[in-house]
C-alpha positions as CSV (number, residue, x, y, z in Angstrom):
1,M,0.0,0.0,0.0
2,A,2.9,2.3,0.7
3,N,4.2,1.6,-2.9
4,F,0.7,2.3,-4.2
5,G,0.6,5.6,-2.4
6,R,4.0,6.6,-3.7
7,S,2.9,5.7,-7.3
8,I,-0.1,8.1,-7.0
9,L,2.0,10.9,-5.7
10,N,4.7,10.4,-8.3
11,N,2.1,10.2,-11.1
12,A,3.3,6.7,-12.0
13,L,-0.2,5.3,-12.5
14,L,-1.8,8.2,-14.3
15,T,-0.7,11.3,-16.0
16,P,-0.2,14.4,-13.7
17,A,-3.4,16.0,-15.2
18,K,-5.5,12.8,-14.6
19,T,-4.1,12.4,-11.1
20,R,-5.0,16.0,-10.2
21,R,-8.5,15.5,-11.6
22,W,-8.9,12.3,-9.6
23,M,-7.7,13.8,-6.3
24,K,-10.6,16.3,-6.0
25,P,-13.8,16.3,-4.0
26,L,-16.9,15.1,-5.7
27,T,-19.4,16.1,-2.9
28,F,-19.5,17.5,0.6
29,T,-20.8,16.3,3.9
30,S,-22.5,17.9,6.9
31,N,-19.0,18.1,8.4
32,M,-17.3,21.4,7.3
33,Y,-13.9,19.6,7.4
34,L,-14.8,16.4,5.5
35,S,-15.6,16.0,1.8
36,V,-15.8,12.9,-0.4
37,G,-14.0,12.0,-3.6
38,A,-13.8,8.8,-5.6
39,P,-12.9,6.9,-3.5
40,W,-11.3,9.5,-1.2
41,E,-12.4,10.6,2.3
42,I,-10.8,14.1,2.3
43,Y,-10.1,15.7,5.7
44,R,-9.3,19.4,5.8
45,V,-6.8,20.1,8.7
46,Q,-5.9,23.6,9.9
47,S,-2.3,24.1,11.1
48,T,-1.8,24.7,14.8
49,T,0.9,27.3,14.0
50,S,-0.8,29.3,11.2
51,T,-4.0,29.6,9.1
52,R,-2.8,27.1,6.6
53,I,-5.2,24.4,5.5
54,T,-3.9,21.0,4.5
55,D,-6.0,18.3,2.7
56,Y,-5.5,14.7,3.7
57,Y,-6.7,12.3,1.0
58,T,-7.5,9.1,2.8
59,K,-9.2,5.7,2.2
60,G,-10.1,3.6,5.2
61,G,-11.5,0.1,5.4
62,D,-12.8,-2.2,8.2
63,I,-13.8,-5.8,8.4
64,G,-14.2,-7.6,11.6
65,V,-11.3,-6.7,13.9
66,Y,-9.2,-5.4,11.0
67,S,-8.9,-1.7,10.2
68,T,-6.7,0.1,7.6
69,L,-6.1,3.6,6.4
70,L,-4.1,5.0,3.5
71,A,-3.5,8.7,3.7
72,L,-1.9,10.9,1.1
73,I,-0.9,14.6,1.6
74,P,-0.3,16.0,-1.9
75,D,0.8,19.4,-0.6
76,Y,3.9,17.8,0.9
77,D,4.2,14.8,-1.4
78,V,4.1,12.4,1.6
79,G,1.7,9.9,3.0
80,F,1.3,7.1,5.5
81,T,-0.5,3.7,5.9
82,I,-2.0,2.3,9.1
83,F,-2.9,-1.5,9.4
84,T,-4.3,-2.8,12.7
85,A,-5.9,-6.0,14.0
86,D,-7.6,-5.4,17.4
87,G,-10.7,-6.7,19.0
88,S,-11.3,-3.9,21.5
89,A,-14.0,-1.3,21.2
90,A,-11.5,1.4,20.5
91,N,-10.8,2.3,16.9
92,V,-7.0,1.8,17.0
93,A,-6.5,2.8,13.3
94,A,-8.2,6.2,14.0
95,L,-6.2,6.7,17.2
96,L,-2.9,5.9,15.4
97,S,-3.8,8.1,12.4
98,N,-4.5,11.1,14.6
99,M,-1.2,10.6,16.4
100,V,0.7,10.5,13.1
101,A,-1.2,13.6,11.8
102,D,-0.6,15.6,15.1
103,T,3.1,14.6,15.2
104,F,4.1,15.1,11.6
105,G,1.7,17.9,10.6
106,V,3.7,20.7,12.2
107,A,7.0,19.0,11.3
108,L,6.1,18.8,7.6
109,E,5.0,22.5,7.6
110,K,8.3,23.6,9.2
111,A,10.4,21.4,6.9
112,A,8.6,22.6,3.8
113,K,9.2,26.2,4.8
114,M,12.8,25.6,5.5
115,Q,13.3,24.0,2.1
116,A,11.5,26.8,0.3
117,V,13.4,29.5,2.1
118,G,16.7,27.8,1.6
119,K,16.1,27.5,-2.2
120,F,14.1,30.5,-3.3
121,A,14.5,33.2,-0.6
122,G,17.0,36.0,-1.2
123,S,17.7,39.1,-3.3
124,Y,17.3,39.3,-7.0
125,A,18.4,42.2,-9.1
126,A,18.8,43.2,-12.8
127,A,22.3,43.2,-14.1
128,N,21.5,45.8,-16.8
129,G,21.2,48.8,-14.5
130,T,17.4,49.2,-14.8
131,N,17.0,49.5,-11.0
132,S,14.7,46.4,-10.9
133,S,14.9,44.1,-7.9
134,V,12.9,41.7,-5.7
135,V,13.6,40.5,-2.2
136,I,11.9,37.3,-1.1
137,S,11.8,35.9,2.5
138,A,9.5,34.1,4.9
139,S,8.4,35.2,8.3
140,S,7.4,33.2,11.3
141,D,3.8,34.4,11.4
142,T,2.9,33.6,7.7
143,F,3.2,30.5,5.5
144,G,4.8,30.4,2.2
145,L,7.3,32.8,0.6
146,T,6.7,36.5,1.0
147,V,7.9,39.3,-1.3
148,Q,9.4,41.9,1.0
149,R,10.5,44.5,-1.6
150,W,9.7,44.7,-5.3
151,T,11.0,47.5,-7.6
152,S,10.5,47.7,-11.3
153,E,12.7,50.3,-13.1
154,G,12.7,52.4,-9.9
155,S,9.0,52.2,-9.4
156,D,7.6,50.7,-6.2
157,M,5.4,47.8,-7.3
158,F,3.6,47.6,-3.9
159,A,2.4,51.2,-4.4
160,N,1.4,50.5,-8.0
161,I,-0.7,47.4,-6.9
162,A,-2.4,49.4,-4.2
163,L,-3.4,52.1,-6.7
164,T,-5.0,49.5,-9.0
165,Q,-7.3,48.7,-6.1
166,G,-8.1,52.3,-5.3
167,I,-6.0,52.3,-2.1
168,S,-4.2,55.6,-1.5
169,S,-0.8,55.9,0.3
170,T,-2.6,57.3,3.4
171,S,-4.8,54.2,3.8
172,S,-4.3,51.9,6.8
173,L,-4.4,48.9,4.4
174,Q,-1.0,47.4,3.6
175,V,-0.3,45.3,0.4
176,E,1.0,41.8,1.1
177,V,2.5,39.7,-1.7
178,R,3.0,35.9,-1.2
179,L,4.3,33.4,-3.8
180,V,2.3,30.2,-4.4
181,P,3.8,27.3,-6.4
182,T,1.8,26.3,-9.5
183,G,3.5,22.9,-9.9
184,L,4.4,23.8,-13.5
185,Q,8.0,23.6,-14.7
186,E,9.8,23.2,-18.0
187,V,13.3,22.0,-18.7
188,D,15.5,23.6,-21.4
189,E,17.3,20.7,-22.9
190,A,20.0,22.9,-24.4
191,T,21.0,24.6,-21.1
192,G,19.8,22.1,-18.6
193,M,18.0,24.9,-16.7
194,T,14.5,24.3,-15.3
195,S,11.9,27.1,-15.2
196,V,9.8,26.8,-12.1
197,A,6.6,28.8,-12.1
198,F,5.0,30.6,-9.1
199,R,2.1,33.0,-8.8
200,A,2.1,36.1,-6.7
201,V,-1.1,36.4,-4.6
202,F,-1.9,40.0,-3.6
203,G,-3.6,40.5,-0.3
204,F,-4.4,43.6,1.8
205,Q,-3.9,43.4,5.5
206,G,-6.9,44.9,7.3
207,T,-9.5,43.9,9.8
208,P,-12.0,41.3,8.4
209,S,-15.6,42.2,8.8
210,G,-16.7,38.7,9.7
211,N,-19.5,38.7,7.1
212,V,-20.3,35.6,5.1
213,F,-19.3,37.2,1.8
214,D,-16.3,39.0,3.2
215,L,-13.6,39.2,0.5
216,N,-10.7,39.8,2.8
217,C,-9.8,36.1,2.4
218,A,-10.6,35.7,-1.2
219,T,-7.2,36.5,-2.6
220,W,-7.4,33.5,-4.8
221,T,-9.7,35.4,-7.1
222,T,-7.0,38.0,-7.8
223,V,-4.9,35.5,-9.9
224,D,-4.4,36.9,-13.4
225,A,-6.4,40.0,-12.4
226,L,-3.5,42.4,-13.1
227,A,-1.8,42.3,-16.5
228,Y,0.6,44.3,-18.6
229,A,1.2,43.9,-22.3
230,G,-1.1,40.9,-22.2
231,L,0.9,39.1,-19.6
232,S,0.1,38.5,-15.9
233,I,2.0,40.7,-13.5
234,D,1.7,37.9,-10.8
235,Q,3.8,35.4,-12.8
236,F,7.2,34.7,-11.2
237,I,9.5,32.2,-12.9
238,F,12.6,30.9,-11.2
239,Q,15.5,29.6,-13.2
240,V,17.1,26.5,-11.5
241,D,20.3,24.8,-12.7
242,G,21.0,21.1,-12.8
243,D,22.2,21.1,-9.2
244,G,19.0,22.6,-7.9
245,K,20.4,26.1,-7.3
246,V,18.3,29.1,-8.2
247,M,20.2,31.3,-10.6
248,G,17.7,33.9,-11.5
249,L,14.1,35.1,-11.6
250,S,12.0,36.1,-14.6
251,L,9.1,38.5,-14.5
252,P,7.6,38.2,-18.1
253,A,5.0,41.0,-17.8
254,L,7.7,43.5,-16.8
255,K,10.3,42.1,-19.2
256,A,12.7,41.7,-16.3
257,E,15.5,39.2,-15.9
258,L,16.9,39.3,-12.4
259,L,20.0,37.5,-11.2
260,S,20.2,35.8,-7.8
261,S,22.6,37.1,-5.2
262,L,22.6,33.9,-3.2
């Protein structure tokens, strides 16, 4: 079952597109944190250290005193299997699964952040003297990679993004830019370089109203919203060499090629 789980995560059984289509909810239940796929039982788990939500794709089975669980976590490309044989009233498989999730959930989140920061965080600047640069980091109170500073030919992109939303420089709202991996990459056979695509998600730090249709948490709707010359401003493409080292960052909409100072 462990090999089967790895095969799913590695797209060895189906194409990546078919695997992504398969691992999606088909319907929801009365439990806000549980949806159903085919054949998945999908649990939505909120991190104990941040607002991050992680989906656990599971399939459990019981017959007599035997209980099993296969759990896959696509966000981290990991999973686990539980097999038990117990005649007591307690659901040992569920108890063990909860222990594994509680123990490794926080550890996986920390490890993923450390890997992302170690690989992509840093300063990127244009070598042609156009005064274009990006600084990427990660803070302890947010998840993912955060764009700290972003300048395009001397222009502050944070201020420009705010203006597109009608937010003046005197507003209490602050622009927040986080990078989200798309899972898309392309290898240049001639150079051996891999282009790894991210999307910048633009948020505005303020006080949520608490209303049902409050848009403060709907930053996913902003993807592709801002464009220049027919290209999305939120597209960030890292150039990674054959050793896994990030060499540069491309911003297609701004026609900027930035070199890493790592």
